ChimeraX commands (.cxc) that place a marker at each C-alpha (Angstrom):
marker #1 position 0.00,0.00,0.00 radius 0.5
marker #1 position 1.40,3.42,-0.95 radius 0.5
marker #1 position 1.83,6.31,1.43 radius 0.5
marker #1 position -0.84,8.29,-0.45 radius 0.5
marker #1 position -3.41,5.49,-0.12 radius 0.5
marker #1 position -2.69,4.90,3.53 radius 0.5
marker #1 position -2.84,8.62,4.30 radius 0.5
marker #1 position -6.47,8.70,3.07 radius 0.5
marker #1 position -7.41,6.17,5.73 radius 0.5
marker #1 position -5.09,7.59,8.37 radius 0.5
marker #1 position -4.23,11.30,8.01 radius 0.5
marker #1 position -1.18,10.87,10.24 radius 0.5
marker #1 position 0.33,8.07,8.16 radius 0.5
marker #1 position 1.97,10.41,5.67 radius 0.5
marker #1 position 3.52,12.48,8.43 radius 0.5
marker #1 position 4.88,9.40,10.17 radius 0.5
marker #1 position 6.32,8.12,6.90 radius 0.5
marker #1 position 7.99,11.48,6.32 radius 0.5
marker #1 position 9.50,11.39,9.81 radius 0.5
marker #1 position 10.83,7.88,9.24 radius 0.5
marker #1 position 12.53,8.99,6.04 radius 0.5
marker #1 position 14.13,11.96,7.78 radius 0.5
marker #1 position 15.74,9.98,10.60 radius 0.5
marker #1 position 17.32,7.24,8.47 radius 0.5
marker #1 position 20.87,8.48,9.07 radius 0.5
marker #1 position 23.93,6.78,7.55 radius 0.5
marker #1 position 25.91,4.49,9.82 radius 0.5
marker #1 position 28.91,6.86,9.71 radius 0.5
marker #1 position 26.76,9.60,11.24 radius 0.5
marker #1 position 25.61,7.32,14.06 radius 0.5
marker #1 position 29.26,6.30,14.56 radius 0.5
marker #1 position 30.35,9.95,14.76 radius 0.5
marker #1 position 27.64,10.74,17.32 radius 0.5
marker #1 position 28.74,7.76,19.43 radius 0.5
marker #1 position 32.38,8.84,19.37 radius 0.5
marker #1 position 31.42,12.39,20.34 radius 0.5
marker #1 position 29.26,11.11,23.20 radius 0.5
marker #1 position 32.15,9.05,24.60 radius 0.5
marker #1 position 34.48,12.06,24.40 radius 0.5
marker #1 position 32.01,14.33,26.16 radius 0.5
marker #1 position 31.50,11.80,28.97 radius 0.5
marker #1 position 35.08,10.56,28.99 radius 0.5
marker #1 position 35.34,10.15,32.77 radius 0.5
marker #1 position 32.15,8.11,33.05 radius 0.5
marker #1 position 33.16,6.06,30.01 radius 0.5
marker #1 position 36.51,5.30,31.64 radius 0.5
marker #1 position 34.80,4.24,34.87 radius 0.5
marker #1 position 32.44,1.96,32.96 radius 0.5
marker #1 position 35.26,0.50,30.86 radius 0.5
marker #1 position 37.43,-0.08,33.94 radius 0.5
marker #1 position 35.10,-2.87,35.02 radius 0.5
marker #1 position 35.65,-4.95,31.91 radius 0.5
marker #1 position 39.34,-3.97,31.89 radius 0.5
marker #1 position 39.91,-5.44,35.35 radius 0.5
marker #1 position 37.78,-8.51,34.65 radius 0.5
marker #1 position 39.57,-9.33,31.39 radius 0.5
marker #1 position 42.96,-8.59,32.98 radius 0.5
marker #1 position 42.28,-11.24,35.62 radius 0.5
marker #1 position 40.87,-13.62,33.01 radius 0.5
marker #1 position 43.94,-13.07,30.81 radius 0.5
marker #1 position 46.25,-13.72,33.74 radius 0.5
marker #1 position 44.56,-17.02,34.55 radius 0.5
marker #1 position 44.53,-18.14,30.92 radius 0.5
marker #1 position 48.18,-17.15,30.42 radius 0.5
marker #1 position 49.23,-19.17,33.46 radius 0.5
marker #1 position 47.59,-22.16,31.79 radius 0.5
marker #1 position 49.86,-21.76,28.77 radius 0.5
marker #1 position 52.93,-22.58,30.83 radius 0.5
marker #1 position 53.85,-26.19,31.61 radius 0.5
marker #1 position 52.44,-27.25,34.98 radius 0.5
marker #1 position 52.55,-30.39,37.04 radius 0.5
marker #1 position 49.90,-33.05,36.63 radius 0.5
marker #1 position 49.42,-33.66,40.34 radius 0.5
marker #1 position 45.97,-33.30,41.88 radius 0.5
marker #1 position 46.86,-30.16,43.83 radius 0.5
marker #1 position 48.03,-28.27,40.73 radius 0.5
marker #1 position 44.92,-29.29,38.77 radius 0.5
marker #1 position 42.64,-28.23,41.65 radius 0.5
marker #1 position 44.39,-24.86,41.91 radius 0.5
marker #1 position 44.01,-24.28,38.15 radius 0.5
marker #1 position 40.29,-25.12,38.34 radius 0.5
marker #1 position 39.80,-22.73,41.25 radius 0.5
marker #1 position 41.45,-19.95,39.29 radius 0.5
marker #1 position 39.19,-20.58,36.30 radius 0.5
marker #1 position 36.08,-20.37,38.47 radius 0.5
marker #1 position 37.35,-17.18,40.06 radius 0.5
marker #1 position 37.90,-15.69,36.59 radius 0.5
marker #1 position 34.35,-16.61,35.55 radius 0.5
marker #1 position 32.90,-15.09,38.73 radius 0.5
marker #1 position 34.98,-11.94,38.18 radius 0.5
marker #1 position 33.54,-11.53,34.68 radius 0.5
marker #1 position 29.99,-11.99,36.00 radius 0.5
marker #1 position 30.57,-9.35,38.65 radius 0.5
marker #1 position 31.99,-7.04,35.97 radius 0.5
marker #1 position 28.89,-7.56,33.82 radius 0.5
marker #1 position 26.64,-6.53,36.72 radius 0.5
marker #1 position 28.81,-3.49,37.46 radius 0.5
marker #1 position 28.84,-2.39,33.83 radius 0.5
marker #1 position 25.06,-2.76,33.59 radius 0.5
marker #1 position 24.57,-0.64,36.71 radius 0.5
marker #1 position 27.02,2.04,35.51 radius 0.5
marker #1 position 25.36,2.28,32.09 radius 0.5
marker #1 position 21.88,2.44,33.59 radius 0.5
marker #1 position 23.02,5.29,35.82 radius 0.5
marker #1 position 24.46,7.08,32.79 radius 0.5
marker #1 position 20.96,7.44,31.30 radius 0.5
marker #1 position 20.13,10.04,33.94 radius 0.5
marker #1 position 22.81,12.29,32.46 radius 0.5
marker #1 position 21.32,11.93,28.99 radius 0.5
marker #1 position 17.62,12.60,29.59 radius 0.5
marker #1 position 17.72,15.90,27.69 radius 0.5
marker #1 position 19.81,14.45,24.87 radius 0.5
marker #1 position 17.53,11.45,24.39 radius 0.5
marker #1 position 14.42,13.61,24.62 radius 0.5
marker #1 position 15.77,16.02,22.02 radius 0.5
marker #1 position 16.59,13.19,19.60 radius 0.5
marker #1 position 13.11,11.74,20.14 radius 0.5
marker #1 position 11.50,15.11,19.41 radius 0.5
marker #1 position 13.53,15.38,16.20 radius 0.5
marker #1 position 12.13,12.03,15.06 radius 0.5
marker #1 position 14.72,9.51,16.21 radius 0.5
marker #1 position 13.40,5.97,16.03 radius 0.5
marker #1 position 13.86,3.51,18.87 radius 0.5
marker #1 position 16.32,1.48,16.80 radius 0.5
marker #1 position 18.47,4.60,16.34 radius 0.5
marker #1 position 18.74,5.04,20.13 radius 0.5
marker #1 position 19.52,1.34,20.57 radius 0.5
marker #1 position 22.20,1.44,17.87 radius 0.5
marker #1 position 23.76,4.50,19.52 radius 0.5
marker #1 position 24.17,2.73,22.86 radius 0.5
marker #1 position 25.36,-0.51,21.25 radius 0.5
marker #1 position 28.09,1.27,19.29 radius 0.5
marker #1 position 29.31,3.04,22.42 radius 0.5
marker #1 position 29.29,-0.24,24.36 radius 0.5
marker #1 position 31.13,-2.12,21.62 radius 0.5
marker #1 position 33.84,0.55,21.42 radius 0.5
marker #1 position 34.38,0.50,25.17 radius 0.5
marker #1 position 34.30,-3.30,25.19 radius 0.5
marker #1 position 36.89,-3.76,22.45 radius 0.5
marker #1 position 39.34,-1.17,23.76 radius 0.5
marker #1 position 39.02,-2.12,27.44 radius 0.5
marker #1 position 39.25,-5.85,26.68 radius 0.5
marker #1 position 42.35,-5.45,24.54 radius 0.5
marker #1 position 44.08,-3.31,27.16 radius 0.5
marker #1 position 42.96,-5.68,29.92 radius 0.5
marker #1 position 44.41,-8.68,28.10 radius 0.5
marker #1 position 47.72,-6.87,27.59 radius 0.5
marker #1 position 47.88,-5.91,31.27 radius 0.5
marker #1 position 47.11,-9.45,32.47 radius 0.5
marker #1 position 49.52,-11.02,30.00 radius 0.5
marker #1 position 52.38,-8.68,30.87 radius 0.5
marker #1 position 51.96,-9.19,34.63 radius 0.5
marker #1 position 51.84,-12.98,34.30 radius 0.5
marker #1 position 54.73,-13.27,31.84 radius 0.5
marker #1 position 56.78,-10.80,33.90 radius 0.5
marker #1 position 56.25,-12.85,37.05 radius 0.5
marker #1 position 57.17,-16.03,35.17 radius 0.5
marker #1 position 60.36,-14.45,33.84 radius 0.5
marker #1 position 61.26,-13.23,37.30 radius 0.5
marker #1 position 60.99,-16.79,38.60 radius 0.5
marker #1 position 63.40,-18.01,35.91 radius 0.5
marker #1 position 60.95,-19.44,33.38 radius 0.5
marker #1 position 62.26,-17.68,30.29 radius 0.5
marker #1 position 62.79,-20.96,28.47 radius 0.5
marker #1 position 59.00,-21.44,28.28 radius 0.5
marker #1 position 58.53,-18.35,26.08 radius 0.5
marker #1 position 58.63,-20.21,22.77 radius 0.5
marker #1 position 57.11,-19.41,19.39 radius 0.5
marker #1 position 54.26,-21.79,20.16 radius 0.5
marker #1 position 53.59,-19.84,23.36 radius 0.5
marker #1 position 53.36,-16.64,21.30 radius 0.5
marker #1 position 50.82,-18.11,18.85 radius 0.5
marker #1 position 48.72,-19.49,21.68 radius 0.5
marker #1 position 48.85,-16.11,23.40 radius 0.5
marker #1 position 47.46,-14.45,20.27 radius 0.5
marker #1 position 44.59,-16.93,20.30 radius 0.5
marker #1 position 43.92,-16.08,23.94 radius 0.5
marker #1 position 43.95,-12.39,23.06 radius 0.5
marker #1 position 41.24,-12.88,20.43 radius 0.5
marker #1 position 39.19,-14.94,22.89 radius 0.5
marker #1 position 39.53,-12.26,25.60 radius 0.5
marker #1 position 38.54,-9.39,23.29 radius 0.5
marker #1 position 35.54,-11.27,21.90 radius 0.5
marker #1 position 34.42,-12.33,25.37 radius 0.5
marker #1 position 34.87,-8.87,26.87 radius 0.5
marker #1 position 33.02,-7.18,24.02 radius 0.5
marker #1 position 30.18,-9.71,24.21 radius 0.5
marker #1 position 29.81,-9.15,27.96 radius 0.5
marker #1 position 29.73,-5.37,27.45 radius 0.5
marker #1 position 27.09,-5.62,24.72 radius 0.5
marker #1 position 24.94,-7.94,26.83 radius 0.5
marker #1 position 25.26,-5.55,29.76 radius 0.5
marker #1 position 24.18,-2.68,27.47 radius 0.5
marker #1 position 20.88,-4.33,26.51 radius 0.5
marker #1 position 18.87,-3.07,29.54 radius 0.5
marker #1 position 20.30,0.43,29.07 radius 0.5
marker #1 position 19.48,0.54,25.37 radius 0.5
marker #1 position 15.93,-0.73,25.95 radius 0.5
marker #1 position 15.22,1.78,28.71 radius 0.5
marker #1 position 16.58,4.64,26.62 radius 0.5
marker #1 position 14.60,3.60,23.55 radius 0.5
marker #1 position 11.31,3.32,25.48 radius 0.5
marker #1 position 11.75,6.74,27.11 radius 0.5
marker #1 position 9.04,9.23,26.24 radius 0.5
marker #1 position 10.35,12.46,24.75 radius 0.5
marker #1 position 8.13,14.71,26.89 radius 0.5
marker #1 position 9.14,12.93,30.09 radius 0.5
marker #1 position 12.82,13.06,29.18 radius 0.5
marker #1 position 12.78,16.77,28.41 radius 0.5
marker #1 position 10.82,17.55,31.58 radius 0.5
marker #1 position 13.22,15.66,33.86 radius 0.5
marker #1 position 15.60,17.60,36.06 radius 0.5
marker #1 position 19.15,16.19,36.59 radius 0.5
marker link #1:1,2 radius 0.2
marker link #1:2,3 radius 0.2
marker link #1:3,4 radius 0.2
marker link #1:4,5 radius 0.2
marker link #1:5,6 radius 0.2
marker link #1:6,7 radius 0.2
marker link #1:7,8 radius 0.2
marker link #1:8,9 radius 0.2
marker link #1:9,10 radius 0.2
marker link #1:10,11 radius 0.2
marker link #1:11,12 radius 0.2
marker link #1:12,13 radius 0.2
marker link #1:13,14 radius 0.2
marker link #1:14,15 radius 0.2
marker link #1:15,16 radius 0.2
marker link #1:16,17 radius 0.2
marker link #1:17,18 radius 0.2
marker link #1:18,19 radius 0.2
marker link #1:19,20 radius 0.2
marker link #1:20,21 radius 0.2
marker link #1:21,22 radius 0.2
marker link #1:22,23 radius 0.2
marker link #1:23,24 radius 0.2
marker link #1:24,25 radius 0.2
marker link #1:25,26 radius 0.2
marker link #1:26,27 radius 0.2
marker link #1:27,28 radius 0.2
marker link #1:28,29 radius 0.2
marker link #1:29,30 radius 0.2
marker link #1:30,31 radius 0.2
marker link #1:31,32 radius 0.2
marker link #1:32,33 radius 0.2
marker link #1:33,34 radius 0.2
marker link #1:34,35 radius 0.2
marker link #1:35,36 radius 0.2
marker link #1:36,37 radius 0.2
marker link #1:37,38 radius 0.2
marker link #1:38,39 radius 0.2
marker link #1:39,40 radius 0.2
marker link #1:40,41 radius 0.2
marker link #1:41,42 radius 0.2
marker link #1:42,43 radius 0.2
marker link #1:43,44 radius 0.2
marker link #1:44,45 radius 0.2
marker link #1:45,46 radius 0.2
marker link #1:46,47 radius 0.2
marker link #1:47,48 radius 0.2
marker link #1:48,49 radius 0.2
marker link #1:49,50 radius 0.2
marker link #1:50,51 radius 0.2
marker link #1:51,52 radius 0.2
marker link #1:52,53 radius 0.2
marker link #1:53,54 radius 0.2
marker link #1:54,55 radius 0.2
marker link #1:55,56 radius 0.2
marker link #1:56,57 radius 0.2
marker link #1:57,58 radius 0.2
marker link #1:58,59 radius 0.2
marker link #1:59,60 radius 0.2
marker link #1:60,61 radius 0.2
marker link #1:61,62 radius 0.2
marker link #1:62,63 radius 0.2
marker link #1:63,64 radius 0.2
marker link #1:64,65 radius 0.2
marker link #1:65,66 radius 0.2
marker link #1:66,67 radius 0.2
marker link #1:67,68 radius 0.2
marker link #1:68,69 radius 0.2
marker link #1:69,70 radius 0.2
marker link #1:70,71 radius 0.2
marker link #1:71,72 radius 0.2
marker link #1:72,73 radius 0.2
marker link #1:73,74 radius 0.2
marker link #1:74,75 radius 0.2
marker link #1:75,76 radius 0.2
marker link #1:76,77 radius 0.2
marker link #1:77,78 radius 0.2
marker link #1:78,79 radius 0.2
marker link #1:79,80 radius 0.2
marker link #1:80,81 radius 0.2
marker link #1:81,82 radius 0.2
marker link #1:82,83 radius 0.2
marker link #1:83,84 radius 0.2
marker link #1:84,85 radius 0.2
marker link #1:85,86 radius 0.2
marker link #1:86,87 radius 0.2
marker link #1:87,88 radius 0.2
marker link #1:88,89 radius 0.2
marker link #1:89,90 radius 0.2
marker link #1:90,91 radius 0.2
marker link #1:91,92 radius 0.2
marker link #1:92,93 radius 0.2
marker link #1:93,94 radius 0.2
marker link #1:94,95 radius 0.2
marker link #1:95,96 radius 0.2
marker link #1:96,97 radius 0.2
marker link #1:97,98 radius 0.2
marker link #1:98,99 radius 0.2
marker link #1:99,100 radius 0.2
marker link #1:100,101 radius 0.2
marker link #1:101,102 radius 0.2
marker link #1:102,103 radius 0.2
marker link #1:103,104 radius 0.2
marker link #1:104,105 radius 0.2
marker link #1:105,106 radius 0.2
marker link #1:106,107 radius 0.2
marker link #1:107,108 radius 0.2
marker link #1:108,109 radius 0.2
marker link #1:109,110 radius 0.2
marker link #1:110,111 radius 0.2
marker link #1:111,112 radius 0.2
marker link #1:112,113 radius 0.2
marker link #1:113,114 radius 0.2
marker link #1:114,115 radius 0.2
marker link #1:115,116 radius 0.2
marker link #1:116,117 radius 0.2
marker link #1:117,118 radius 0.2
marker link #1:118,119 radius 0.2
marker link #1:119,120 radius 0.2
marker link #1:120,121 radius 0.2
marker link #1:121,122 radius 0.2
marker link #1:122,123 radius 0.2
marker link #1:123,124 radius 0.2
marker link #1:124,125 radius 0.2
marker link #1:125,126 radius 0.2
marker link #1:126,127 radius 0.2
marker link #1:127,128 radius 0.2
marker link #1:128,129 radius 0.2
marker link #1:129,130 radius 0.2
marker link #1:130,131 radius 0.2
marker link #1:131,132 radius 0.2
marker link #1:132,133 radius 0.2
marker link #1:133,134 radius 0.2
marker link #1:134,135 radius 0.2
marker link #1:135,136 radius 0.2
marker link #1:136,137 radius 0.2
marker link #1:137,138 radius 0.2
marker link #1:138,139 radius 0.2
marker link #1:139,140 radius 0.2
marker link #1:140,141 radius 0.2
marker link #1:141,142 radius 0.2
marker link #1:142,143 radius 0.2
marker link #1:143,144 radius 0.2
marker link #1:144,145 radius 0.2
marker link #1:145,146 radius 0.2
marker link #1:146,147 radius 0.2
marker link #1:147,148 radius 0.2
marker link #1:148,149 radius 0.2
marker link #1:149,150 radius 0.2
marker link #1:150,151 radius 0.2
marker link #1:151,152 radius 0.2
marker link #1:152,153 radius 0.2
marker link #1:153,154 radius 0.2
marker link #1:154,155 radius 0.2
marker link #1:155,156 radius 0.2
marker link #1:156,157 radius 0.2
marker link #1:157,158 radius 0.2
marker link #1:158,159 radius 0.2
marker link #1:159,160 radius 0.2
marker link #1:160,161 radius 0.2
marker link #1:161,162 radius 0.2
marker link #1:162,163 radius 0.2
marker link #1:163,164 radius 0.2
marker link #1:164,165 radius 0.2
marker link #1:165,166 radius 0.2
marker link #1:166,167 radius 0.2
marker link #1:167,168 radius 0.2
marker link #1:168,169 radius 0.2
marker link #1:169,170 radius 0.2
marker link #1:170,171 radius 0.2
marker link #1:171,172 radius 0.2
marker link #1:172,173 radius 0.2
marker link #1:173,174 radius 0.2
marker link #1:174,175 radius 0.2
marker link #1:175,176 radius 0.2
marker link #1:176,177 radius 0.2
marker link #1:177,178 radius 0.2
marker link #1:178,179 radius 0.2
marker link #1:179,180 radius 0.2
marker link #1:180,181 radius 0.2
marker link #1:181,182 radius 0.2
marker link #1:182,183 radius 0.2
marker link #1:183,184 radius 0.2
marker link #1:184,185 radius 0.2
marker link #1:185,186 radius 0.2
marker link #1:186,187 radius 0.2
marker link #1:187,188 radius 0.2
marker link #1:188,189 radius 0.2
marker link #1:189,190 radius 0.2
marker link #1:190,191 radius 0.2
marker link #1:191,192 radius 0.2
marker link #1:192,193 radius 0.2
marker link #1:193,194 radius 0.2
marker link #1:194,195 radius 0.2
marker link #1:195,196 radius 0.2
marker link #1:196,197 radius 0.2
marker link #1:197,198 radius 0.2
marker link #1:198,199 radius 0.2
marker link #1:199,200 radius 0.2
marker link #1:200,201 radius 0.2
marker link #1:201,202 radius 0.2
marker link #1:202,203 radius 0.2
marker link #1:203,204 radius 0.2
marker link #1:204,205 radius 0.2
marker link #1:205,206 radius 0.2
marker link #1:206,207 radius 0.2
marker link #1:207,208 radius 0.2
marker link #1:208,209 radius 0.2
marker link #1:209,210 radius 0.2
marker link #1:210,211 radius 0.2
marker link #1:211,212 radius 0.2
marker link #1:212,213 radius 0.2
view
């Protein structure tokens, strides 16, 4: 059914169609807005990203320890398993902290979200905005966290006289662990951003603009 035909039945259909055409911004524009938002709220972004940074740093440290030759006795295996569970619990705690920090950040953006809504921003535009910001923080914080955890673990191993274990195979396996850490950290950040993106998208423009921070 064309816009003209539908507008005869519903006078507001043509206006809504026109609004939808106006807010279909290119991805590069949404990307630029996300980058600008992170820069404006740099301190809060750093606080949010620090959660995944610390979680991935601990995860990277545990995984890097597993790359070195260890004994096969029951005590060593039990210690390695405990460390893995601690790493998993640390990532879960980080996910909760990131979710809470991002939900709190909405209160600073009531006016911004309300303005975009008044200008015709669709819900999917708001969701995409938050997802891009979360993915950027997740990738950067996860990569830096992996580097920090890897350097601390390898440095401690070198200090204890284990330099002979740093072989080419160890380097390739470390790269694989880096990819795993970045993917995992980014996924956790995006999952944690889902409640924030949904709440922001469902926000009414009038309510957002009327709110006092």
